[in-house]
N, C-alpha and C positions, 0 to 999 in steps of 0.2 A: 188385895195384897199391898205390900209396902211400896213396891215400884209404881203401881198405879196411883197410890196416894201422893207419892213424891212428885210424879209427873204432873198430876192434876194441880197440885199446889203451886209448883214452880211455873207451869204453863200459864195458869191464871194470873200469877203475880207478874210475869213478864208481859202478858197481854195488857194488864192494867197499866204498867209503866209505859209501854209503847203508846197506849191510848192517851194517857195523861200528857206525855211529851207532844204527841200529835195535836192534842187540843190546845196546848200552849202555843205551838207553832201556828195553828189555825187562827188563834186570837191575834197573834203578832202580825200575820199576813193581812188579816181583816183591818187591823189598825193601820198597817202600812198603806193599804189601798185607800182607806178613808183619808189619811193625812195627805196622800198624793193627790186625791181628787179635790180636796179643799184648797191645796196650794196651787193648782193649775189655773191658768188664765181661762177666761170664758171661751175664747176662740178655740182653744185646745180641747175643751169639753164638748164643743159643738159636734165633733166627729163621733162622740160616744153617746149612746142612749142610756136611759135609766135602766132599761131591761138588761142591757149588756153588762152594766155595772153590777146589777143584782145577780146575774148569772155567774159572774166572776166570784162574788162574795158567797153565793150559796153552793154552787157545785164545783167550781174549779179549785177553790181553796180546800174544799173537803177532800179532794184527791190527795193532797199532801198529808192530811191526817190518816187517810186510809193507807198511804204508802208506808208510813211509820208502823201502822198496826200489822200490815200483812207483808211488807217488804222483806222482813226477816226470813220469810219462807223461801225467798229466792236462793238464799245460801243454805238454809237448813233442809229444804226439800230433797235435793240430790243426796245429801248425807243420810237422811232418814230412809230414802228409797233404797240406797245401797245397803244399809244395815238390814232393812226389812227383807230385801231379796236374799241376802246372805243367810239370814235366820230361817226364812222359809225354805231355801234350797237345802239347808242342813237338815230340816225336818222331813220334807217330802220329796226332795230330789228334783228330777226332771219335770214333775207335775207343776212345779212353781213357775215354769215358763208360761203356762196357760194364764196364770194370774198376772204375770208381767205383760203378756199380750193384751189383756183387758185394759190395763193402765195405759199402755202405749196407744191403744185404739181410742181411748177417751181424750187424749191430749189434743188431737186436731179438732175434736168436737168442742172442747173448751176454747180453742183459738177462734173458731167460727162464732161462738157465742160472744166472745170479747169484741170481735169486729162488728157484729150486729149491735151490741150495746153501745159501742162508740158512735155508730151512725145514728142510732135512735137518740142518743144523748145530744148530739149536734142538732138534730131535727127539733128536739124538745126545746133546746135553748133558743132556736130561731123563732119558734112559735110563742114561747114565753116572752121573748123580747118584743114581738109584735103586739101581744096582748097588753103588756105594760105600757108600750108606746101609745096604743089606742086609748087606754084608760087615762093616761097622762094628758093626752090631747083633749079628751072630753072634760076632764077636771079643769084644765087651763082655760078652756073656752066655754065653761058651763053656762055663762049668761047668754052667749050667742045660741048655744044649743037649746036652751029653754025658750028664748025669745022666738026663734024660728021653728020651734016644735020639731027638732031633729032627734028627740029621744028615741022614738021607735027604730029608725034606721041604724043609729049608733048602737042601740041595745042588741039589735039583730046581728050587727057586724061583730060586736064583742062576743056575743053568744056563740056565733059560728067559730070564731077563733078559739074560744074556750072549749067548745065541743071537740075541735080538732086536737087541742092540747090534751084533753081527757082521753081521747082515743089513743093517742101515742103513749100516754102514761099507762093505759090498760094493756097495751101490747108489751111495754117494758115489764110490767108486773107479771104478765103471763109467762113471758120468756124467762124472767128471773125465777119464777116458781118451777119451771121445767128444768132450768139449770141447777137449782138447789136440789131438786129431786134426783137428778143424775148424780150430783156430787154426793148425796147421802147414800145412793144405791151402789156406788162403786166398790166400797169395801165388801159388801155382801156378794156382789158379782165376782169379785176377785176370789173370795173364799169359796164360792160355789165352783168356779172354774178350776181352782187349785186342788180341791178335795177329790180324793179318789177312793174307791172302795178298797177295803183292806182284806 
């Protein structure tokens, strides 16, 4: 129908604009971090590690881009929810409260997932920072490592850290899949809870 076509067209256009602006801001922040790190004195940089800087560039700055892409839903979601509840109430009456109950019950679940993702993201950043620091140490002192035949212990050490990093990443990916599955199933669950035999 025409409304669906208009909604799909404008939604995709708005999403593209937000993504483009977010990408521009991400590039600007990356440039800002680079310029700041180049202009700092060496004693100021001593407190920062290469892994920490990479984490800022890869994941922290990405959050600004995601904020622009999905931050609009903070204002739009209550409006859409209100209009949706009104329209469903108009069509099915009191049975619409069952669908609303499903949505309300899913909100705390999404909050729990957000907290878990935050903790795992921090843990992943610490592990990645350690791995980058280890590899940097090995590359800096490669002659000593080769001369004293320390390759096997360093390789084992890096392999253990990387295995831990992959383990945390697999937990994040599994939880993300569960979260996406719940997110996709909510409309179907709301429809099933709202429908009543006529």
